[in-house]
C-alpha positions in Angstrom: 5.9 41.4 150.0 5.0 44.8 148.6 6.5 46.2 145.4 9.6 48.4 145.8 8.6 51.9 146.6 10.1 54.8 144.6 12.3 57.5 146.1 15.7 57.6 147.8 16.8 55.1 150.4 17.8 56.1 153.9 21.3 55.1 153.2 21.4 57.3 150.1 20.1 60.3 152.1 22.6 59.7 154.9 25.4 59.3 152.3 24.3 62.7 150.8 24.4 64.4 154.2 27.8 62.8 155.0 29.3 63.9 151.6 28.0 67.5 152.0 29.3 67.7 155.5 32.6 66.1 154.6 33.1 68.6 151.8 32.3 71.6 153.9 34.4 70.4 156.8 37.3 69.6 154.5 37.0 73.1 153.0 36.9 74.6 156.5 39.9 72.5 157.6 41.8 73.5 154.5 41.1 77.2 155.2 42.3 76.6 158.8 45.5 75.0 157.6 46.2 77.8 155.1 45.6 80.4 157.9 47.8 78.5 160.3 50.5 78.2 157.6 50.3 82.0 156.9 50.6 82.6 160.6 53.6 80.4 160.8 55.3 82.0 157.8 54.7 85.5 159.1 56.0 84.6 162.5 59.0 82.8 161.1 59.8 85.8 158.8 59.4 88.3 161.7 61.4 86.3 164.3 63.9 84.5 162.2 64.7 87.0 159.4 63.6 90.6 160.1 64.5 90.6 163.8 68.0 89.1 163.3 68.5 91.6 160.3 67.8 94.5 162.6 70.1 93.1 165.3 72.9 92.6 162.7 72.3 96.1 161.4 72.6 97.4 165.0 75.8 95.4 165.4 77.2 96.9 162.1 76.3 100.4 163.3 78.0 99.8 166.6 81.1 98.4 164.9 81.4 101.5 162.7 80.9 103.9 165.6 83.6 102.0 167.6 85.9 102.4 164.6 85.3 106.2 164.4 85.7 106.4 168.2 89.0 104.5 168.2 90.5 106.6 165.4 89.5 109.9 167.0 90.9 108.8 170.4 94.1 107.7 168.8 94.4 111.0 167.0 94.1 112.8 170.3 96.2 110.6 172.5 98.5 108.8 170.1 98.3 105.8 172.4 98.3 102.4 170.7 95.7 101.1 173.2 93.3 103.7 171.9 93.2 101.7 168.6 91.5 98.7 170.3 87.9 99.9 169.5 89.0 100.4 165.9 90.4 96.9 165.5 87.5 95.3 167.3 85.1 97.3 165.3 86.6 96.1 162.0 86.2 92.5 163.2 82.6 93.1 164.4 81.9 94.8 161.1 82.9 91.7 159.1 80.8 89.5 161.4 77.8 91.8 161.0 78.1 91.9 157.2 78.4 88.1 157.0 75.3 87.7 159.2 73.3 90.2 157.1 74.2 88.4 153.9 73.2 85.1 155.4 69.8 86.6 156.4 69.1 87.7 152.8 70.9 91.0 152.3 72.0 90.0 148.8 72.5 92.1 145.8 69.2 92.9 144.0 67.2 93.1 147.3 66.4 96.2 149.3 68.4 94.9 152.3 71.3 94.1 150.0 71.2 97.6 148.4 71.1 99.2 151.8 74.0 97.1 153.0 76.1 98.0 149.9 75.4 101.7 150.5 76.6 101.4 154.1 79.7 99.5 153.0 80.5 102.0 150.2 80.2 104.9 152.7 82.3 103.0 155.2 85.0 102.2 152.7 85.1 105.8 151.6 85.5 107.0 155.2 88.0 104.3 156.1 90.1 105.3 153.0 90.5 108.7 154.5 90.7 107.9 158.3 92.5 104.5 158.2 96.0 105.8 157.3 96.0 107.9 160.4 95.4 104.7 162.5 98.6 103.1 161.4 101.2 102.9 164.1 104.0 105.5 163.5 101.9 107.4 161.0 101.8 111.1 161.1 98.6 112.6 162.5 95.8 113.6 160.2 95.6 117.1 159.1 92.7 119.3 159.9 91.5 119.0 156.3 91.7 115.2 156.5 89.8 115.2 159.8 87.1 117.4 158.4 87.0 115.2 155.3 86.7 112.1 157.5 83.9 113.7 159.5 82.0 114.5 156.4 82.4 110.9 155.1 81.4 109.4 158.4 78.2 111.5 158.4 77.5 109.8 155.1 78.0 106.5 156.9 75.6 107.6 159.5 73.1 108.6 156.9 73.4 105.2 155.1 72.9 103.4 158.4 69.8 105.5 159.1 68.4 104.6 155.8 69.1 101.0 156.4 67.4 101.1 159.8 64.4 102.9 158.3 64.0 100.2 155.6 64.3 97.5 158.2 61.8 99.2 160.5 59.4 99.4 157.5 59.9 95.7 156.8 59.4 94.9 160.5 56.2 96.8 160.6 55.0 95.1 157.5 55.9 91.7 159.1 54.0 92.6 162.2 51.0 93.6 160.1 51.3 90.3 158.2 51.5 88.4 161.5 48.5 90.2 162.8 46.5 89.6 159.6 47.5 85.9 159.7 46.4 85.7 163.3 43.1 87.4 162.6 42.6 85.1 159.6 43.3 82.0 161.7 40.9 83.2 164.4 38.2 83.9 161.7 38.8 80.4 160.3 38.4 78.8 163.7 35.2 80.7 164.3 34.0 79.8 160.9 34.8 76.1 161.5 32.9 76.2 164.8 30.0 77.9 163.2 30.1 75.5 160.3 30.1 72.5 162.7 27.1 73.9 164.6 25.3 74.6 161.3 26.1 71.1 160.0 24.7 69.5 163.1 21.6 71.7 162.8 21.2 70.9 159.2 21.8 67.2 159.9 19.2 67.3 162.7 16.6 69.1 160.6 17.4 67.0 157.5 17.0 63.7 159.4 13.9 65.0 161.0 12.4 66.1 157.7 13.5 63.0 155.7 13.3 60.2 158.3 11.7 61.2 161.6 8.6 62.9 160.3 7.7 60.1 157.8 8.2 57.5 160.6 6.0 59.5 163.0 3.4 60.0 160.3 3.4 56.3 159.6 3.2 55.5 163.3 0.2 57.8 163.7 -1.6 56.2 160.8 -0.9 52.7 162.3 -2.2 53.8 165.7 -5.4 55.3 164.2 -5.9 52.0 162.3 -5.3 50.0 165.4 -7.2 52.0 167.9 -10.0 53.7 166.0 -10.7 52.3 162.5 -9.0 49.2 161.3 -10.5 49.9 157.8 -8.4 53.1 157.6 -5.7 52.7 154.9 -2.0 53.0 155.9 0.5 54.5 153.6 4.2 55.3 154.0 6.1 58.3 152.5 9.7 59.5 152.6 12.7 57.2 152.0 12.2 54.0 150.2 12.5 51.8 153.4 9.7 53.8 155.2 7.5 53.6 152.1 8.1 49.9 151.9 7.3 49.6 155.6 4.1 51.4 155.1 3.2 49.1 152.2 4.0 46.0 154.3 1.8 47.4 157.2 -1.0 48.0 154.7 -0.6 44.4 153.4 -0.7 43.1 157.0 -3.8 45.2 157.7 -5.5 43.7 154.6 -4.6 40.2 155.8 -5.9 40.9 159.2 -9.1 42.2 157.8 -9.4 39.0 155.6 -8.7 36.8 158.6 -11.1 38.8 160.8 -13.8 38.4 158.1 -13.0 34.6 157.9 -13.1 34.4 161.7 -16.5 36.2 161.8 -17.8 33.7 159.2 -16.4 30.9 161.3 -18.0 32.3 164.5 -21.3 32.7 162.7 -21.1 29.0 161.6 -20.1 28.0 165.1 -23.0 29.9 166.5 -25.3 28.2 164.1 -23.9 24.8 164.9 -24.1 25.6 168.6 -27.8 26.4 168.2 -28.3 23.2 166.3 -26.4 21.3 169.0 -28.6 22.9 171.6 -31.6 21.8 169.7 -30.1 18.3 169.4 -29.3 18.2 173.1 -32.9 19.2 173.8 -34.1 16.4 171.6 -31.8 14.0 173.3 -33.1 15.1 176.7 -36.6 14.6 175.4 -35.5 11.1 174.2 -34.0 10.4 177.6 -37.2 11.4 179.3 -39.2 9.2 176.9 -36.8 6.3 177.4 -36.9 6.7 181.2 -40.6 7.0 181.4 -42.5 6.0 178.3 -40.4 3.0 177.4 -39.9 1.7 180.9 -43.6 1.1 181.5 -44.2 -1.1 178.4 -41.0 -3.1 179.1 -42.1 -3.7 182.7 -45.5 -4.7 181.4 -44.1 -7.1 178.9 -41.7 -8.6 181.5 -44.5 -8.9 184.0 -47.0 -10.6 181.7 -44.2 -12.9 180.4 -43.4 -13.9 183.9 -47.2 -14.5 184.6 -47.4 -16.7 181.5 -44.4 -18.6 182.7 -45.9 -19.2 186.1 -49.5 -19.9 184.9 -48.7 -22.2 182.1 -45.6 -23.9 183.5 -45.9 -27.6 182.8 -48.7 -27.0 180.3 -46.6 -25.9 177.4 -44.1 -27.9 175.5 -40.3 -27.3 176.0 -40.1 -24.9 173.0 -43.0 -22.8 174.3 -41.4 -22.4 177.7 -38.1 -21.6 176.0 -39.8 -18.8 174.0 -41.4 -17.3 177.1 -38.0 -17.4 178.9 -36.4 -15.6 175.9 -39.1 -12.9 176.1 -38.5 -12.4 179.8 -34.7 -12.3 179.4 -35.0 -9.8 176.4 -37.3 -7.5 178.4 -34.9 -7.5 181.4 -31.9 -6.9 179.2 -33.7 -4.0 177.5 -34.4 -2.5 180.8 -30.8 -2.8 181.9 -29.6 -1.3 178.5 -32.0 1.6 178.8 -30.9 2.3 182.4 -27.2 2.2 181.4 -27.8 4.5 178.4 -29.6 6.9 180.7 -26.7 6.8 183.2 -24.2 7.4 180.4 -26.1 10.4 178.9 -26.6 12.0 182.3 -22.9 12.3 183.1 -22.1 16.0 183.1 -25.6 17.2 182.2 -26.7 18.0 185.7 -23.4 18.4 187.5 -23.5 17.9 191.2 -21.3 19.4 193.9 -17.6 18.4 193.8 -16.4 17.6 197.3 -13.2 16.4 198.8 -13.6 12.8 199.7 -11.4 9.9 200.6 -11.0 7.6 197.6 -10.8 4.6 200.0 -14.4 5.4 201.1 -15.5 5.5 197.5 -14.0 2.0 196.9 -15.7 0.7 200.0 -19.0 2.0 198.7 -18.4 0.3 195.4 -17.5 -2.9 197.2 -20.8 -2.7 199.2 -22.7 -2.5 195.9 -20.7 -5.5 194.6 -21.2 -7.6 197.7 -23.2 -10.3 195.9 -20.6 -10.6 193.0 -17.8 -10.8 195.5 -19.4 -13.6 197.4 -20.3 -15.5 194.3 -16.8 -15.2 192.8 -15.0 -15.7 196.1 -13.0 -12.6 195.0 -10.7 -10.5 197.1 -10.2 -6.7 196.8 -7.4 -4.8 198.4 -7.1 -1.0 198.2 -4.9 0.0 201.1 -4.6 3.8 201.8 -5.9 6.0 199.0 -5.7 9.9 198.8 -8.4 12.4 199.0 -9.8 13.8 195.8 -12.3 16.4 194.8 -15.1 14.6 192.8 -18.8 13.9 192.6 -18.9 10.9 194.9 -21.7 9.0 193.2 -20.0 9.2 189.8 -16.5 8.2 191.0 -18.1 5.3 193.0 -19.5 4.2 189.7 -16.0 4.2 188.1 -14.6 2.0 190.9 -17.7 -0.2 190.8 -17.4 -0.8 187.0 -13.7 -1.5 187.0 -13.8 -3.8 190.0 -17.0 -5.4 188.7 -15.3 -6.2 185.4 -12.3 -7.7 187.3 -14.8 -10.0 189.2 -16.7 -10.8 186.0 -13.8 -11.6 183.7 -12.0 -13.9 186.1 -9.8 -16.8 185.3 -9.7 -20.3 186.8 -8.5 -19.0 190.2 -10.6 -16.7 192.4 -10.2 -13.1 191.4 -7.8 -10.8 193.2 -8.1 -7.1 192.7 -5.7 -4.4 194.0 -6.6 -0.7 193.9 -3.6 1.7 194.3 -2.7 5.4 193.7 0.5 7.5 193.3 1.2 11.2 192.8 2.3 12.3 189.3 2.8 16.1 189.2 -0.6 17.7 189.7 -2.6 14.5 189.3 -3.3 11.3 191.3 -2.9 8.2 189.1 -5.2 5.4 190.3 -4.6 1.8 189.2 -7.0 -1.2 189.3 -5.2 -4.4 188.6 -6.6 -8.0 188.6 -5.5 -11.5 187.8 -8.3 -12.1 185.3 -8.2 -13.4 181.7 -6.6 -10.2 180.4 -7.1 -8.0 177.3 -5.0 -8.1 174.2 -3.1 -4.8 173.4 -4.9 -4.4 170.1 -8.2 -3.9 171.9 -6.8 -1.3 174.3 -8.9 1.5 172.8 -11.8 -0.5 171.5 -12.9 -1.6 175.0 -13.7 2.1 175.9 -16.1 2.4 172.9 -19.9 2.3 173.5 -21.5 -1.1 173.1 -18.2 -2.7 172.2 -17.9 -6.3 173.5 -15.0 -8.7 173.2 -17.1 -11.7 174.3 -20.6 -13.0 173.6 -23.4 -12.3 176.1 -23.7 -16.0 176.8 -20.1 -16.2 177.9 -20.1 -12.9 179.9 -23.2 -10.9 180.6 -23.3 -7.1 180.2 -24.3 -4.3 177.8 -20.8 -3.1 176.8 -21.3 0.4 178.3 -19.4 0.1 181.6 -15.9 1.2 180.4 -17.4 3.9 178.1 -19.2 5.3 181.2 -15.9 5.2 183.1 -14.1 7.2 180.4 -16.9 9.7 180.3 -16.9 10.2 184.1 -13.1 10.4 184.4 -12.9 13.0 181.5 -15.7 14.9 183.1 -13.5 15.2 186.2 -10.5 16.5 184.1 -8.6 13.2 183.9 -8.0 10.4 181.5 -8.3 6.6 181.6 -6.4 3.9 179.7 -5.4 0.2 179.7 -1.8 -0.3 180.7 -0.7 -2.8 178.0 2.8 -3.0 179.6 1.7 -4.2 183.0 2.0 -7.9 183.8 -1.6 -8.2 184.9 -4.8 -6.6 183.6 -4.4 -3.0 184.8 -6.6 0.0 184.2 -5.2 3.4 185.1 -6.9 6.8 185.4 -6.0 10.2 186.6 -7.8 12.7 188.8 -6.4 16.2 189.5 -5.2 16.6 193.1 -7.7 18.1 195.5 -5.7 21.3 196.3 -5.6 22.2 192.6 -9.3 22.2 191.9 -12.1 24.6 192.8 -15.1 23.8 194.9 -17.2 23.1 191.9 -16.3 22.1 188.4 -19.2 22.2 185.9 -17.5 19.9 183.3 -14.0 19.6 182.0 
């Protein structure tokens, strides 16, 4: 792990962006709330206060005009019905005054002062005109009528002043409502612009703080991977990206170390391969010498020993004849051993053509080679129907010949019986060679396949101890394996050969 890189973390940068955006958005939202509240207050004042005040003032003016009309009509006609506008006007006047006071026309305010001025003028006029409206009262004199007209003009003037003030208040309310609406619109536009700016700032900030360092690190990694693995890799920006760059650099260093180690291993492998090739060449030379130079002296020794045996038979004592017999037997065994070693060493060296052949025919060829051993041991070999396999026929015949020959050699008291079978197991054919011979202990299941390993003396059972080792080499050359089945009731050797359809036309060595 690399050391912790300096700088802010991505979480810290994101937290900073989030806090800044939240503060700005909250400020914008607060401004919008204030603008909306101002708009609501202006609209409420205009619709619920100023408008009803103007309406109540109009009702008050109408009530006073109705009173003046009723009194003037009564003065002219002296009919009691003509006083109805006057009495209704007094009632409407009281209602309008009550409504104005409820809407804020209280003493100390402009509306209250205007209302008091109207009421004072109305009271002064009513004090002059009201006595003439009483039933049975004498008509007003001309002087009283003129006086009443003058006082009612004062009432009209007070009402006009009141309407002028209310109109001014209404215009101010409309102006406030318009300003509040404009302010709200401006705040909504500001919020929209601020949101767009915040997204732009967030995009540019993330690009500058996170995306660019990541792209820069990715570019350095690609250059190191595609062009020059020795190019250093470093991360910049937030702490996580810097740590990632340090980790990639550490990985690059490890890869370089492993590549260097692998190159050293390849160099060593090449050196050992060359040594092995030289050793194989020496072995081939040895095989040539063994097959040619050693065979001739051995044949000469064996021939002269046999000539001595024939020429001096009966002339030498028993010990002399025994010595000659030992020499002949030793020369013959040496020839057999050399031939077996040559056969073992040649497996896979000069690979022949792999052909598809009936395994039953290979067993028949092996039995033909073992005809003498079969007749001497009175043995019986049964192989039934066997599958086709892709092998080198000569080598696979040698496998069957060695396994069946061992079964005939290591027989028990009864005549040997050998059975060769095969069954399919996945991609392989499993061949089995079972016999009723003396058997092999499980502890020797691997030892019997070793070169020159014998479980019996040469006097008890002849042989060089190479047969099973040769079988293993041939089977493994064909891509299979061979083993002693220690769980079978009789002595059973099994080996596998890949199925014919799964192999090519030629296999140069598994």
